C-alpha positions as CSV (number, residue, x, y, z in Angstrom):
1,M,85.9,105.0,68.8
2,Y,86.2,107.3,71.6
3,A,89.1,109.0,73.1
4,F,89.2,110.8,77.1
5,D,91.7,112.4,78.8
6,A,93.8,110.2,80.3
7,T,94.2,112.1,83.5
8,T,90.5,113.6,84.1
9,S,88.5,110.8,82.0
10,A,86.6,114.1,80.3
11,Y,85.6,113.2,77.1
12,A,88.1,114.2,73.9
13,S,86.8,113.3,70.9
14,S,84.6,110.3,69.1
15,T,85.1,108.9,65.7
16,A,83.1,106.4,63.6
17,S,85.0,103.5,61.3
18,G,84.8,104.0,57.8
19,A,85.3,101.3,54.9
20,G,87.4,98.1,56.0
21,G,86.8,99.0,60.3
22,T,89.5,101.8,59.8
23,Y,89.4,104.8,62.2
24,A,90.7,108.4,61.9
25,M,90.8,110.8,64.8
26,L,92.2,114.3,65.4
27,L,93.6,115.0,68.9
28,S,95.3,117.8,70.1
29,A,98.8,117.3,72.5
30,G,97.7,115.7,75.5
31,S,97.7,111.5,77.1
32,Y,94.4,109.7,75.9
33,K,92.7,106.6,76.7
34,L,90.7,105.2,73.3
35,Y,87.2,102.8,73.9
36,V,86.6,100.8,70.8
37,Q,82.9,100.0,70.0
38,P,84.1,98.2,66.9
39,R,80.1,96.5,66.2
40,T,81.4,93.4,64.6
41,T,80.4,90.2,65.7
42,G,82.9,88.6,68.2
43,Y,84.5,91.6,68.6
44,P,83.6,92.9,72.2
45,D,83.6,97.0,73.5
46,Q,86.6,97.5,74.8
47,W,89.3,99.9,76.0
48,Y,92.6,100.0,73.8
49,G,94.8,97.8,76.0
50,G,92.4,96.0,77.7
51,P,91.0,96.4,81.5
52,T,94.1,98.3,82.1
53,P,93.7,100.9,78.8
54,H,96.4,101.7,76.9
55,V,97.8,105.9,77.2
56,V,98.1,107.2,74.1
57,T,100.1,110.3,73.8
58,I,100.5,112.8,71.4
59,S,103.4,115.7,71.4
60,T,102.6,119.2,69.9
61,S,104.9,118.2,66.5
62,D,103.2,114.7,66.7
63,Q,101.4,113.7,63.2
64,S,101.3,110.1,64.0
65,C,99.2,107.4,63.6
66,E,98.5,104.9,66.5
67,H,97.6,101.2,65.2
68,I,94.8,99.5,67.0
69,S,94.0,95.9,66.7
70,P,90.9,94.9,68.9
71,A,91.2,91.5,70.7
72,P,88.3,88.9,69.5
73,T,86.1,87.3,72.3
74,P,87.5,84.6,73.9
75,P,85.6,81.1,73.2
76,P,83.5,80.1,75.9
77,P,85.0,77.3,78.1
78,P,84.3,74.0,77.4
79,L,80.8,72.3,78.7
80,T,81.9,69.5,81.1
81,H,79.5,66.4,81.8
82,R,78.3,65.1,85.1
């Protein structure tokens, strides 16, 4: 997972998944957009929140978790025979 400044898009931090596919990342106070690369079949690389990324805001006194669940790749449309 990668974190980018929500305003400037500057790279802020990154981390790899741990056992069971969990992520942990330390970030300074600010607002971030997260890009997830699950490296798991059926789960595409994607912004947290999809095409319109969700902004995660961390305050100076914050020690919280943001729980992220990647969305699986949608199934292909059915084939039609003409």
